[in-house]
Steps between C-alpha positions, in 0.01 A plus 500: 500500500637843400481781763490869425738689723362840398171440678494669839250453779286795635707486814834526309354787296393695805830447665673637194269789445429603861765333706485206751215463753575730792668766310351855501445498125316165518297605803400819314397296199297248711320788682399649158390160362280440812340846466431429133345158587286663778380756244399236252296323770327819599429580138354162441283513817383845414385376158340204650310743731397691183651824651681771312812636653303811589233303681759312695680808598173664619426194716825543690541873492780507253563647158471311174871576417598313831310193390660514163850523653430202724361289203812587299741412771614873531400548866649364829182392660473489880334192658222719645420632149504150349265388776263797428514424119425136532265481787299834471554584138456154354308314764747219515708352782887525517709228656865559555729196506868513605711202414 
């Protein structure tokens, strides 16, 4: 069987592009990636709830631009704000798991 040495794993790619796990550059990347993922989840849940960004913003006392920044991963969201968005804005429950 022939192997292709030019194929890299995702982990190898991330190590090369952003540094090893634990380095500042890798941690910064991971934080931004998580913020983006949270934004995608909020956007999906908002659409399932049939709410516009404006409607969701009104429900939690925020501006539409704030919801947009969160959904696009451009805002560092506090846990209290995340809770307010999910539980009050979207009527869903949030469960935090640490492992």
